[in-house]
C-alpha positions as CSV (number, residue, x, y, z in Angstrom):
1,M,79.5,-14.6,47.4
2,E,82.3,-17.4,48.1
3,V,80.7,-17.8,51.5
4,L,77.6,-18.8,50.8
5,V,78.6,-22.3,49.4
6,I,79.3,-22.6,53.0
7,L,76.7,-21.4,54.6
8,I,73.6,-22.6,52.9
9,P,74.6,-25.8,53.5
10,V,75.7,-25.4,56.7
11,S,72.4,-24.2,57.8
12,L,70.3,-27.0,56.0
13,C,71.7,-28.9,58.0
14,L,71.8,-27.3,61.6
15,G,67.8,-27.0,60.4
16,A,67.6,-30.9,59.7
17,L,69.3,-31.3,63.2
18,G,66.6,-29.3,64.6
19,L,63.8,-30.9,63.0
20,V,65.4,-34.1,64.5
21,G,65.8,-33.1,67.9
22,F,62.0,-31.9,67.5
23,F,60.7,-35.2,66.6
24,W,62.7,-37.6,69.1
25,T,61.1,-35.0,71.6
26,M,58.0,-36.0,70.4
27,K,58.7,-39.5,70.1
28,S,59.9,-40.1,74.1
29,R,56.4,-37.5,74.6
30,Q,58.4,-35.0,76.6
31,Y,55.3,-32.8,75.6
32,E,52.5,-35.3,77.2
33,D,51.5,-33.4,80.0
34,P,52.1,-29.5,79.6
35,E,48.8,-28.7,82.0
36,G,50.3,-30.9,84.9
37,D,53.9,-28.7,84.9
38,A,51.7,-25.8,85.2
39,V,49.5,-26.9,87.9
40,R,52.4,-28.7,89.8
41,I,54.3,-25.6,90.6
42,L,51.3,-23.5,92.0
43,R,51.2,-26.2,94.8
44,T,51.5,-25.1,98.2
45,D,52.5,-28.8,99.4
46,Y,55.4,-28.2,96.9
47,D,59.2,-28.8,98.7
48,D,62.3,-28.3,96.5
49,S,64.5,-27.3,99.5
50,P,67.3,-29.8,99.5
51,A,67.3,-32.5,102.6
52,P,69.2,-31.9,105.6
């Protein structure tokens, strides 16, 4: 039971870190255009081969 004294604060800190990371991605607008990536991958003129 003593391990819960360590595990509960660690899990709360990790959860808070994940929440802060999520809000940071929302603030930096990383989820602004989810449809654009889905359509872009299907285009035929997209070339991701390395340059010679």
